[in-house]
mmJSON file of the N, C-alpha and C atoms, coordinates in Angstrom:
{"data_MODEL":{"atom_site":{
"group_PDB":["ATOM","ATOM","ATOM","ATOM","ATOM","ATOM","ATOM","ATOM","ATOM","ATOM","ATOM","ATOM","ATOM","ATOM","ATOM","ATOM","ATOM","ATOM","ATOM","ATOM","ATOM","ATOM","ATOM","ATOM","ATOM","ATOM","ATOM","ATOM","ATOM","ATOM","ATOM","ATOM","ATOM","ATOM","ATOM","ATOM","ATOM","ATOM","ATOM","ATOM","ATOM","ATOM","ATOM","ATOM","ATOM","ATOM","ATOM","ATOM","ATOM","ATOM","ATOM","ATOM","ATOM","ATOM","ATOM","ATOM","ATOM","ATOM","ATOM","ATOM","ATOM","ATOM","ATOM","ATOM","ATOM","ATOM","ATOM","ATOM","ATOM","ATOM","ATOM","ATOM","ATOM","ATOM","ATOM","ATOM","ATOM","ATOM","ATOM","ATOM","ATOM","ATOM","ATOM","ATOM","ATOM","ATOM","ATOM","ATOM","ATOM","ATOM","ATOM","ATOM","ATOM","ATOM","ATOM","ATOM","ATOM","ATOM","ATOM","ATOM","ATOM","ATOM","ATOM","ATOM","ATOM","ATOM","ATOM","ATOM","ATOM","ATOM","ATOM","ATOM","ATOM","ATOM","ATOM","ATOM","ATOM","ATOM","ATOM","ATOM","ATOM","ATOM","ATOM","ATOM","ATOM","ATOM","ATOM","ATOM","ATOM","ATOM","ATOM","ATOM","ATOM","ATOM","ATOM","ATOM","ATOM","ATOM","ATOM","ATOM","ATOM","ATOM","ATOM","ATOM","ATOM","ATOM","ATOM","ATOM","ATOM","ATOM","ATOM","ATOM","ATOM","ATOM","ATOM","ATOM","ATOM","ATOM","ATOM","ATOM","ATOM","ATOM","ATOM","ATOM","ATOM","ATOM","ATOM","ATOM","ATOM","ATOM","ATOM","ATOM","ATOM","ATOM","ATOM","ATOM","ATOM","ATOM","ATOM","ATOM","ATOM","ATOM","ATOM","ATOM","ATOM","ATOM","ATOM","ATOM","ATOM","ATOM","ATOM","ATOM","ATOM","ATOM","ATOM","ATOM","ATOM","ATOM","ATOM","ATOM","ATOM","ATOM","ATOM","ATOM","ATOM","ATOM","ATOM","ATOM","ATOM","ATOM"],
"id":[1,2,3,4,5,6,7,8,9,10,11,12,13,14,15,16,17,18,19,20,21,22,23,24,25,26,27,28,29,30,31,32,33,34,35,36,37,38,39,40,41,42,43,44,45,46,47,48,49,50,51,52,53,54,55,56,57,58,59,60,61,62,63,64,65,66,67,68,69,70,71,72,73,74,75,76,77,78,79,80,81,82,83,84,85,86,87,88,89,90,91,92,93,94,95,96,97,98,99,100,101,102,103,104,105,106,107,108,109,110,111,112,113,114,115,116,117,118,119,120,121,122,123,124,125,126,127,128,129,130,131,132,133,134,135,136,137,138,139,140,141,142,143,144,145,146,147,148,149,150,151,152,153,154,155,156,157,158,159,160,161,162,163,164,165,166,167,168,169,170,171,172,173,174,175,176,177,178,179,180,181,182,183,184,185,186,187,188,189,190,191,192,193,194,195,196,197,198,199,200,201,202,203,204,205,206,207,208,209,210],
"type_symbol":["N","C","C","N","C","C","N","C","C","N","C","C","N","C","C","N","C","C","N","C","C","N","C","C","N","C","C","N","C","C","N","C","C","N","C","C","N","C","C","N","C","C","N","C","C","N","C","C","N","C","C","N","C","C","N","C","C","N","C","C","N","C","C","N","C","C","N","C","C","N","C","C","N","C","C","N","C","C","N","C","C","N","C","C","N","C","C","N","C","C","N","C","C","N","C","C","N","C","C","N","C","C","N","C","C","N","C","C","N","C","C","N","C","C","N","C","C","N","C","C","N","C","C","N","C","C","N","C","C","N","C","C","N","C","C","N","C","C","N","C","C","N","C","C","N","C","C","N","C","C","N","C","C","N","C","C","N","C","C","N","C","C","N","C","C","N","C","C","N","C","C","N","C","C","N","C","C","N","C","C","N","C","C","N","C","C","N","C","C","N","C","C","N","C","C","N","C","C","N","C","C","N","C","C","N","C","C","N","C","C"],
"label_atom_id":["N","CA","C","N","CA","C","N","CA","C","N","CA","C","N","CA","C","N","CA","C","N","CA","C","N","CA","C","N","CA","C","N","CA","C","N","CA","C","N","CA","C","N","CA","C","N","CA","C","N","CA","C","N","CA","C","N","CA","C","N","CA","C","N","CA","C","N","CA","C","N","CA","C","N","CA","C","N","CA","C","N","CA","C","N","CA","C","N","CA","C","N","CA","C","N","CA","C","N","CA","C","N","CA","C","N","CA","C","N","CA","C","N","CA","C","N","CA","C","N","CA","C","N","CA","C","N","CA","C","N","CA","C","N","CA","C","N","CA","C","N","CA","C","N","CA","C","N","CA","C","N","CA","C","N","CA","C","N","CA","C","N","CA","C","N","CA","C","N","CA","C","N","CA","C","N","CA","C","N","CA","C","N","CA","C","N","CA","C","N","CA","C","N","CA","C","N","CA","C","N","CA","C","N","CA","C","N","CA","C","N","CA","C","N","CA","C","N","CA","C","N","CA","C","N","CA","C","N","CA","C","N","CA","C","N","CA","C","N","CA","C","N","CA","C"],
"label_alt_id":[null,null,null,null,null,null,null,null,null,null,null,null,null,null,null,null,null,null,null,null,null,null,null,null,null,null,null,null,null,null,null,null,null,null,null,null,null,null,null,null,null,null,null,null,null,null,null,null,null,null,null,null,null,null,null,null,null,null,null,null,null,null,null,null,null,null,null,null,null,null,null,null,null,null,null,null,null,null,null,null,null,null,null,null,null,null,null,null,null,null,null,null,null,null,null,null,null,null,null,null,null,null,null,null,null,null,null,null,null,null,null,null,null,null,null,null,null,null,null,null,null,null,null,null,null,null,null,null,null,null,null,null,null,null,null,null,null,null,null,null,null,null,null,null,null,null,null,null,null,null,null,null,null,null,null,null,null,null,null,null,null,null,null,null,null,null,null,null,null,null,null,null,null,null,null,null,null,null,null,null,null,null,null,null,null,null,null,null,null,null,null,null,null,null,null,null,null,null,null,null,null,null,null,null,null,null,null,null,null,null],
"label_comp_id":["MET","MET","MET","ASP","ASP","ASP","ASP","ASP","ASP","ILE","ILE","ILE","PRO","PRO","PRO","ARG","ARG","ARG","MET","MET","MET","GLY","GLY","GLY","CYS","CYS","CYS","LEU","LEU","LEU","THR","THR","THR","ALA","ALA","ALA","TYR","TYR","TYR","THR","THR","THR","GLY","GLY","GLY","ASP","ASP","ASP","ALA","ALA","ALA","GLU","GLU","GLU","ASN","ASN","ASN","LEU","LEU","LEU","ASP","ASP","ASP","LYS","LYS","LYS","ALA","ALA","ALA","LEU","LEU","LEU","LEU","LEU","LEU","GLN","GLN","GLN","ASP","ASP","ASP","PHE","PHE","PHE","ILE","ILE","ILE","ASP","ASP","ASP","ALA","ALA","ALA","VAL","VAL","VAL","GLU","GLU","GLU","LYS","LYS","LYS","ASN","ASN","ASN","THR","THR","THR","LEU","LEU","LEU","LYS","LYS","LYS","LEU","LEU","LEU","ASN","ASN","ASN","ILE","ILE","ILE","ASP","ASP","ASP","ARG","ARG","ARG","TYR","TYR","TYR","TYR","TYR","TYR","ARG","ARG","ARG","LEU","LEU","LEU","ASP","ASP","ASP","GLN","GLN","GLN","ILE","ILE","ILE","PRO","PRO","PRO","GLU","GLU","GLU","ALA","ALA","ALA","HIS","HIS","HIS","ALA","ALA","ALA","TYR","TYR","TYR","MET","MET","MET","GLU","GLU","GLU","SER","SER","SER","ASN","ASN","ASN","GLN","GLN","GLN","ASN","ASN","ASN","SER","SER","SER","GLY","GLY","GLY","LYS","LYS","LYS","ILE","ILE","ILE","VAL","VAL","VAL","ILE","ILE","ILE","GLU","GLU","GLU","MET","MET","MET"],
"label_asym_id":["A","A","A","A","A","A","A","A","A","A","A","A","A","A","A","A","A","A","A","A","A","A","A","A","A","A","A","A","A","A","A","A","A","A","A","A","A","A","A","A","A","A","A","A","A","A","A","A","A","A","A","A","A","A","A","A","A","A","A","A","A","A","A","A","A","A","A","A","A","A","A","A","A","A","A","A","A","A","A","A","A","A","A","A","A","A","A","A","A","A","A","A","A","A","A","A","A","A","A","A","A","A","A","A","A","A","A","A","A","A","A","A","A","A","A","A","A","A","A","A","A","A","A","A","A","A","A","A","A","A","A","A","A","A","A","A","A","A","A","A","A","A","A","A","A","A","A","A","A","A","A","A","A","A","A","A","A","A","A","A","A","A","A","A","A","A","A","A","A","A","A","A","A","A","A","A","A","A","A","A","A","A","A","A","A","A","A","A","A","A","A","A","A","A","A","A","A","A","A","A","A","A","A","A","A","A","A","A","A","A"],
"label_entity_id":["1","1","1","1","1","1","1","1","1","1","1","1","1","1","1","1","1","1","1","1","1","1","1","1","1","1","1","1","1","1","1","1","1","1","1","1","1","1","1","1","1","1","1","1","1","1","1","1","1","1","1","1","1","1","1","1","1","1","1","1","1","1","1","1","1","1","1","1","1","1","1","1","1","1","1","1","1","1","1","1","1","1","1","1","1","1","1","1","1","1","1","1","1","1","1","1","1","1","1","1","1","1","1","1","1","1","1","1","1","1","1","1","1","1","1","1","1","1","1","1","1","1","1","1","1","1","1","1","1","1","1","1","1","1","1","1","1","1","1","1","1","1","1","1","1","1","1","1","1","1","1","1","1","1","1","1","1","1","1","1","1","1","1","1","1","1","1","1","1","1","1","1","1","1","1","1","1","1","1","1","1","1","1","1","1","1","1","1","1","1","1","1","1","1","1","1","1","1","1","1","1","1","1","1","1","1","1","1","1","1"],
"label_seq_id":[1,1,1,2,2,2,3,3,3,4,4,4,5,5,5,6,6,6,7,7,7,8,8,8,9,9,9,10,10,10,11,11,11,12,12,12,13,13,13,14,14,14,15,15,15,16,16,16,17,17,17,18,18,18,19,19,19,20,20,20,21,21,21,22,22,22,23,23,23,24,24,24,25,25,25,26,26,26,27,27,27,28,28,28,29,29,29,30,30,30,31,31,31,32,32,32,33,33,33,34,34,34,35,35,35,36,36,36,37,37,37,38,38,38,39,39,39,40,40,40,41,41,41,42,42,42,43,43,43,44,44,44,45,45,45,46,46,46,47,47,47,48,48,48,49,49,49,50,50,50,51,51,51,52,52,52,53,53,53,54,54,54,55,55,55,56,56,56,57,57,57,58,58,58,59,59,59,60,60,60,61,61,61,62,62,62,63,63,63,64,64,64,65,65,65,66,66,66,67,67,67,68,68,68,69,69,69,70,70,70],
"pdbx_PDB_ins_code":[null,null,null,null,null,null,null,null,null,null,null,null,null,null,null,null,null,null,null,null,null,null,null,null,null,null,null,null,null,null,null,null,null,null,null,null,null,null,null,null,null,null,null,null,null,null,null,null,null,null,null,null,null,null,null,null,null,null,null,null,null,null,null,null,null,null,null,null,null,null,null,null,null,null,null,null,null,null,null,null,null,null,null,null,null,null,null,null,null,null,null,null,null,null,null,null,null,null,null,null,null,null,null,null,null,null,null,null,null,null,null,null,null,null,null,null,null,null,null,null,null,null,null,null,null,null,null,null,null,null,null,null,null,null,null,null,null,null,null,null,null,null,null,null,null,null,null,null,null,null,null,null,null,null,null,null,null,null,null,null,null,null,null,null,null,null,null,null,null,null,null,null,null,null,null,null,null,null,null,null,null,null,null,null,null,null,null,null,null,null,null,null,null,null,null,null,null,null,null,null,null,null,null,null,null,null,null,null,null,null],
"Cartn_x":[14.319,13.81,13.471,13.678,13.376,11.931,10.96,9.553,9.198,9.921,9.613,10.503,9.604,10.342,11.545,12.57,13.672,13.263,12.294,11.986,11.015,10.359,9.189,9.66,8.831,9.032,7.839,8.149,6.874,6.918,5.798,5.658,4.451,4.918,4.119,4.255,3.191,3.254,2.529,3.4,2.84,2.445,2.795,2.364,0.887,0.486,-0.844,-1.041,-2.279,-2.562,-2.011,-1.929,-1.585,0.048,0.672,2.127,2.548,1.501,1.783,2.004,2.875,3.186,2.005,1.154,-0.053,0.266,1.374,1.679,2.241,3.073,3.476,2.408,1.526,0.234,-0.53,-0.864,-1.623,-0.728,0.509,1.215,1.15,1.267,0.87,-0.513,-1.388,-2.924,-2.934,-2.427,-2.49,-1.889,-0.674,0.097,-0.769,-1.3,-2.268,-3.358,-4.114,-5.365,-5.046,-3.737,-3.255,-2.75,-2.488,-1.967,-0.469,0.165,1.621,2.528,1.947,2.725,2.285,3.249,3.063,2.979,1.703,1.704,1.695,2.68,2.62,1.749,0.43,-0.56,-0.672,-0.643,-0.724,-2.274,-2.943,-4.241,-5.045,-6.506,-7.354,-8.122,-8.596,-9.437,-10.378,-11.58,-12.817,-12.482,-12.986,-12.789,-13.184,-14.294,-14.705,-13.788,-12.773,-11.676,-10.476,-10.416,-9.205,-8.398,-9.091,-8.397,-7.566,-8.313,-7.646,-6.489,-6.728,-5.512,-4.431,-4.629,-3.573,-2.82,-3.558,-3.092,-2.147,-2.678,-1.886,-0.544,-0.72,0.535,1.586,1.109,2.034,2.733,2.201,2.536,3.77,3.92,5.108,5.079,3.711,3.571,3.424,3.059,2.807,4.033,3.77,4.715,4.617,3.656,3.348,2.532,1.78,1.102,-0.2,-0.782,-2.081,-2.872,-4.105,-4.927,-6.309,-6.753,-7.986,-9.055,-10.009,-11.09,-12.022,-12.36,-13.204,-14.523],
"Cartn_y":[14.591,13.26,12.601,13.257,12.795,12.491,12.944,12.652,11.443,10.706,9.451,8.383,7.425,6.337,5.643,5.292,4.712,3.349,2.623,1.294,1.214,2.423,2.441,2.734,2.45,2.71,3.353,4.649,5.398,5.02,4.541,4.452,5.374,6.272,7.189,7.315,7.675,7.98,9.271,10.23,11.71,12.133,11.306,11.607,11.364,11.835,11.597,10.276,9.877,8.524,8.345,9.553,9.434,9.252,9.235,9.166,7.77,6.866,5.476,4.733,3.815,2.974,1.927,2.052,1.168,-0.199,-0.586,-2.021,-2.637,-1.816,-2.338,-2.372,-1.463,-1.513,-2.648,-3.063,-4.207,-5.541,-5.476,-6.671,-7.032,-5.869,-5.895,-6.402,-5.852,-6.274,-7.868,-8.23,-9.56,-10.508,-10.13,-11.099,-11.215,-10.063,-10.119,-11.03,-10.801,-11.711,-13.236,-13.501,-14.977,-15.392,-14.633,-15.044,-15.517,-14.873,-15.188,-14.107,-13.049,-12.098,-12.141,-12.239,-12.318,-10.909,-10.514,-9.269,-9.453,-8.488,-8.633,-7.705,-8.148,-7.362,-7.736,-6.878,-7.108,-7.034,-5.958,-5.925,-5.024,-5.299,-4.545,-3.732,-2.553,-1.659,-1.283,-0.936,-0.192,1.232,1.944,3.331,4.121,3.679,4.337,3.974,3.108,2.755,3.498,4.547,5.256,5.701,6.054,6.524,5.383,4.185,2.958,2.537,2.588,2.281,3.108,4.399,5.344,5.122,4.883,4.629,3.329,2.315,1.077,1.267,2.022,2.358,3.111,4.217,4.899,4.113,2.864,2.059,1.284,1.206,0.445,-1.021,-1.662,-2.956,-3.797,-3.122,-3.963,-4.445,-5.684,-6.407,-6.337,-5.744,-5.534,-4.333,-4.322,-3.096,-3.108,-1.868,-1.783,-1.226,-2.031,-1.802,-1.249,-0.035,0.458,0.141,-0.572,-1.061,0.011,0.396,1.29,0.983],
"Cartn_z":[8.179,7.93,9.332,10.386,11.797,11.987,11.098,11.371,10.734,10.043,9.367,10.169,10.854,11.587,10.719,11.293,10.662,10.162,10.729,10.438,9.31,9.021,8.228,6.805,5.901,4.31,3.849,3.301,2.856,1.238,0.918,-0.651,-1.107,-2.122,-2.628,-4.094,-4.838,-6.272,-6.372,-6.909,-6.942,-8.403,-9.288,-10.773,-11.085,-12.244,-12.739,-13.449,-13.494,-14.066,-15.436,-16.163,-17.619,-17.696,-16.53,-16.521,-16.245,-15.95,-15.557,-17.005,-17.02,-18.166,-18.071,-19.229,-19.111,-19.189,-19.932,-20.169,-18.753,-18.152,-16.787,-15.895,-15.908,-14.889,-15.184,-16.493,-16.932,-16.418,-16.664,-16.156,-14.726,-13.918,-12.429,-12.097,-12.823,-12.485,-12.799,-14.015,-14.434,-13.471,-12.963,-12.001,-10.529,-10.369,-9.078,-9.278,-10.452,-10.67,-10.811,-11.445,-11.486,-10.252,-9.28,-8.049,-8.108,-9.08,-9.341,-8.685,-8.081,-7.395,-5.927,-5.066,-3.67,-3.097,-2.511,-2.017,-0.391,0.181,1.547,2.18,2.51,3.165,4.601,5.406,6.954,7.299,6.997,7.523,6.373,6.466,5.672,6.54,6.183,6.847,5.958,6.462,5.686,5.707,4.725,4.62,5.851,6.607,7.946,9.064,8.831,9.734,9.668,8.918,8.591,9.943,11.003,12.193,12.762,12.764,13.297,12.471,11.115,10.311,10.387,10.598,10.774,12.024,13.079,14.466,14.463,13.661,13.609,12.653,11.632,10.884,11.691,12.423,13.336,14.477,14.774,15.911,15.394,14.152,13.556,13.759,14.1,14.188,13.037,11.919,10.759,10.088,9.583,8.874,7.244,6.776,5.495,5.211,3.945,3.53,4.355,4.614,5.078,3.958,3.817,2.667,3.255,2.455,2.784,1.616,2.112,1.085,0.883,-0.252,-0.593,-1.327],
"occupancy":[1.0,1.0,1.0,1.0,1.0,1.0,1.0,1.0,1.0,1.0,1.0,1.0,1.0,1.0,1.0,1.0,1.0,1.0,1.0,1.0,1.0,1.0,1.0,1.0,1.0,1.0,1.0,1.0,1.0,1.0,1.0,1.0,1.0,1.0,1.0,1.0,1.0,1.0,1.0,1.0,1.0,1.0,1.0,1.0,1.0,1.0,1.0,1.0,1.0,1.0,1.0,1.0,1.0,1.0,1.0,1.0,1.0,1.0,1.0,1.0,1.0,1.0,1.0,1.0,1.0,1.0,1.0,1.0,1.0,1.0,1.0,1.0,1.0,1.0,1.0,1.0,1.0,1.0,1.0,1.0,1.0,1.0,1.0,1.0,1.0,1.0,1.0,1.0,1.0,1.0,1.0,1.0,1.0,1.0,1.0,1.0,1.0,1.0,1.0,1.0,1.0,1.0,1.0,1.0,1.0,1.0,1.0,1.0,1.0,1.0,1.0,1.0,1.0,1.0,1.0,1.0,1.0,1.0,1.0,1.0,1.0,1.0,1.0,1.0,1.0,1.0,1.0,1.0,1.0,1.0,1.0,1.0,1.0,1.0,1.0,1.0,1.0,1.0,1.0,1.0,1.0,1.0,1.0,1.0,1.0,1.0,1.0,1.0,1.0,1.0,1.0,1.0,1.0,1.0,1.0,1.0,1.0,1.0,1.0,1.0,1.0,1.0,1.0,1.0,1.0,1.0,1.0,1.0,1.0,1.0,1.0,1.0,1.0,1.0,1.0,1.0,1.0,1.0,1.0,1.0,1.0,1.0,1.0,1.0,1.0,1.0,1.0,1.0,1.0,1.0,1.0,1.0,1.0,1.0,1.0,1.0,1.0,1.0,1.0,1.0,1.0,1.0,1.0,1.0,1.0,1.0,1.0,1.0,1.0,1.0],
"B_iso_or_equiv":[0.0,0.0,0.0,0.0,0.0,0.0,0.0,0.0,0.0,0.0,0.0,0.0,0.0,0.0,0.0,0.0,0.0,0.0,0.0,0.0,0.0,0.0,0.0,0.0,0.0,0.0,0.0,0.0,0.0,0.0,0.0,0.0,0.0,0.0,0.0,0.0,0.0,0.0,0.0,0.0,0.0,0.0,0.0,0.0,0.0,0.0,0.0,0.0,0.0,0.0,0.0,0.0,0.0,0.0,0.0,0.0,0.0,0.0,0.0,0.0,0.0,0.0,0.0,0.0,0.0,0.0,0.0,0.0,0.0,0.0,0.0,0.0,0.0,0.0,0.0,0.0,0.0,0.0,0.0,0.0,0.0,0.0,0.0,0.0,0.0,0.0,0.0,0.0,0.0,0.0,0.0,0.0,0.0,0.0,0.0,0.0,0.0,0.0,0.0,0.0,0.0,0.0,0.0,0.0,0.0,0.0,0.0,0.0,0.0,0.0,0.0,0.0,0.0,0.0,0.0,0.0,0.0,0.0,0.0,0.0,0.0,0.0,0.0,0.0,0.0,0.0,0.0,0.0,0.0,0.0,0.0,0.0,0.0,0.0,0.0,0.0,0.0,0.0,0.0,0.0,0.0,0.0,0.0,0.0,0.0,0.0,0.0,0.0,0.0,0.0,0.0,0.0,0.0,0.0,0.0,0.0,0.0,0.0,0.0,0.0,0.0,0.0,0.0,0.0,0.0,0.0,0.0,0.0,0.0,0.0,0.0,0.0,0.0,0.0,0.0,0.0,0.0,0.0,0.0,0.0,0.0,0.0,0.0,0.0,0.0,0.0,0.0,0.0,0.0,0.0,0.0,0.0,0.0,0.0,0.0,0.0,0.0,0.0,0.0,0.0,0.0,0.0,0.0,0.0,0.0,0.0,0.0,0.0,0.0,0.0],
"pdbx_formal_charge":[null,null,null,null,null,null,null,null,null,null,null,null,null,null,null,null,null,null,null,null,null,null,null,null,null,null,null,null,null,null,null,null,null,null,null,null,null,null,null,null,null,null,null,null,null,null,null,null,null,null,null,null,null,null,null,null,null,null,null,null,null,null,null,null,null,null,null,null,null,null,null,null,null,null,null,null,null,null,null,null,null,null,null,null,null,null,null,null,null,null,null,null,null,null,null,null,null,null,null,null,null,null,null,null,null,null,null,null,null,null,null,null,null,null,null,null,null,null,null,null,null,null,null,null,null,null,null,null,null,null,null,null,null,null,null,null,null,null,null,null,null,null,null,null,null,null,null,null,null,null,null,null,null,null,null,null,null,null,null,null,null,null,null,null,null,null,null,null,null,null,null,null,null,null,null,null,null,null,null,null,null,null,null,null,null,null,null,null,null,null,null,null,null,null,null,null,null,null,null,null,null,null,null,null,null,null,null,null,null,null],
"auth_seq_id":[1,1,1,2,2,2,3,3,3,4,4,4,5,5,5,6,6,6,7,7,7,8,8,8,9,9,9,10,10,10,11,11,11,12,12,12,13,13,13,14,14,14,15,15,15,16,16,16,17,17,17,18,18,18,19,19,19,20,20,20,21,21,21,22,22,22,23,23,23,24,24,24,25,25,25,26,26,26,27,27,27,28,28,28,29,29,29,30,30,30,31,31,31,32,32,32,33,33,33,34,34,34,35,35,35,36,36,36,37,37,37,38,38,38,39,39,39,40,40,40,41,41,41,42,42,42,43,43,43,44,44,44,45,45,45,46,46,46,47,47,47,48,48,48,49,49,49,50,50,50,51,51,51,52,52,52,53,53,53,54,54,54,55,55,55,56,56,56,57,57,57,58,58,58,59,59,59,60,60,60,61,61,61,62,62,62,63,63,63,64,64,64,65,65,65,66,66,66,67,67,67,68,68,68,69,69,69,70,70,70],
"auth_comp_id":["MET","MET","MET","ASP","ASP","ASP","ASP","ASP","ASP","ILE","ILE","ILE","PRO","PRO","PRO","ARG","ARG","ARG","MET","MET","MET","GLY","GLY","GLY","CYS","CYS","CYS","LEU","LEU","LEU","THR","THR","THR","ALA","ALA","ALA","TYR","TYR","TYR","THR","THR","THR","GLY","GLY","GLY","ASP","ASP","ASP","ALA","ALA","ALA","GLU","GLU","GLU","ASN","ASN","ASN","LEU","LEU","LEU","ASP","ASP","ASP","LYS","LYS","LYS","ALA","ALA","ALA","LEU","LEU","LEU","LEU","LEU","LEU","GLN","GLN","GLN","ASP","ASP","ASP","PHE","PHE","PHE","ILE","ILE","ILE","ASP","ASP","ASP","ALA","ALA","ALA","VAL","VAL","VAL","GLU","GLU","GLU","LYS","LYS","LYS","ASN","ASN","ASN","THR","THR","THR","LEU","LEU","LEU","LYS","LYS","LYS","LEU","LEU","LEU","ASN","ASN","ASN","ILE","ILE","ILE","ASP","ASP","ASP","ARG","ARG","ARG","TYR","TYR","TYR","TYR","TYR","TYR","ARG","ARG","ARG","LEU","LEU","LEU","ASP","ASP","ASP","GLN","GLN","GLN","ILE","ILE","ILE","PRO","PRO","PRO","GLU","GLU","GLU","ALA","ALA","ALA","HIS","HIS","HIS","ALA","ALA","ALA","TYR","TYR","TYR","MET","MET","MET","GLU","GLU","GLU","SER","SER","SER","ASN","ASN","ASN","GLN","GLN","GLN","ASN","ASN","ASN","SER","SER","SER","GLY","GLY","GLY","LYS","LYS","LYS","ILE","ILE","ILE","VAL","VAL","VAL","ILE","ILE","ILE","GLU","GLU","GLU","MET","MET","MET"],
"auth_asym_id":["A","A","A","A","A","A","A","A","A","A","A","A","A","A","A","A","A","A","A","A","A","A","A","A","A","A","A","A","A","A","A","A","A","A","A","A","A","A","A","A","A","A","A","A","A","A","A","A","A","A","A","A","A","A","A","A","A","A","A","A","A","A","A","A","A","A","A","A","A","A","A","A","A","A","A","A","A","A","A","A","A","A","A","A","A","A","A","A","A","A","A","A","A","A","A","A","A","A","A","A","A","A","A","A","A","A","A","A","A","A","A","A","A","A","A","A","A","A","A","A","A","A","A","A","A","A","A","A","A","A","A","A","A","A","A","A","A","A","A","A","A","A","A","A","A","A","A","A","A","A","A","A","A","A","A","A","A","A","A","A","A","A","A","A","A","A","A","A","A","A","A","A","A","A","A","A","A","A","A","A","A","A","A","A","A","A","A","A","A","A","A","A","A","A","A","A","A","A","A","A","A","A","A","A","A","A","A","A","A","A"],
"auth_atom_id":["N","CA","C","N","CA","C","N","CA","C","N","CA","C","N","CA","C","N","CA","C","N","CA","C","N","CA","C","N","CA","C","N","CA","C","N","CA","C","N","CA","C","N","CA","C","N","CA","C","N","CA","C","N","CA","C","N","CA","C","N","CA","C","N","CA","C","N","CA","C","N","CA","C","N","CA","C","N","CA","C","N","CA","C","N","CA","C","N","CA","C","N","CA","C","N","CA","C","N","CA","C","N","CA","C","N","CA","C","N","CA","C","N","CA","C","N","CA","C","N","CA","C","N","CA","C","N","CA","C","N","CA","C","N","CA","C","N","CA","C","N","CA","C","N","CA","C","N","CA","C","N","CA","C","N","CA","C","N","CA","C","N","CA","C","N","CA","C","N","CA","C","N","CA","C","N","CA","C","N","CA","C","N","CA","C","N","CA","C","N","CA","C","N","CA","C","N","CA","C","N","CA","C","N","CA","C","N","CA","C","N","CA","C","N","CA","C","N","CA","C","N","CA","C","N","CA","C","N","CA","C","N","CA","C","N","CA","C","N","CA","C","N","CA","C"],
"pdbx_PDB_model_num":[1,1,1,1,1,1,1,1,1,1,1,1,1,1,1,1,1,1,1,1,1,1,1,1,1,1,1,1,1,1,1,1,1,1,1,1,1,1,1,1,1,1,1,1,1,1,1,1,1,1,1,1,1,1,1,1,1,1,1,1,1,1,1,1,1,1,1,1,1,1,1,1,1,1,1,1,1,1,1,1,1,1,1,1,1,1,1,1,1,1,1,1,1,1,1,1,1,1,1,1,1,1,1,1,1,1,1,1,1,1,1,1,1,1,1,1,1,1,1,1,1,1,1,1,1,1,1,1,1,1,1,1,1,1,1,1,1,1,1,1,1,1,1,1,1,1,1,1,1,1,1,1,1,1,1,1,1,1,1,1,1,1,1,1,1,1,1,1,1,1,1,1,1,1,1,1,1,1,1,1,1,1,1,1,1,1,1,1,1,1,1,1,1,1,1,1,1,1,1,1,1,1,1,1,1,1,1,1,1,1]
}}}
């Protein structure tokens, strides 16, 4: 585990889409649309800015999630 910075938090989902609980996913989408869920987003990057986004993530300067717009 020495490869993962101690101050970082890695979030990943390794299942298939059919394994997601559709009701829970819809509740999440609804909350985001209604702005009742506070998302901690630090920065947005375009898909062509992946190298910059990755460098920023590795610098451990972010205070929230890093979003890639597709």
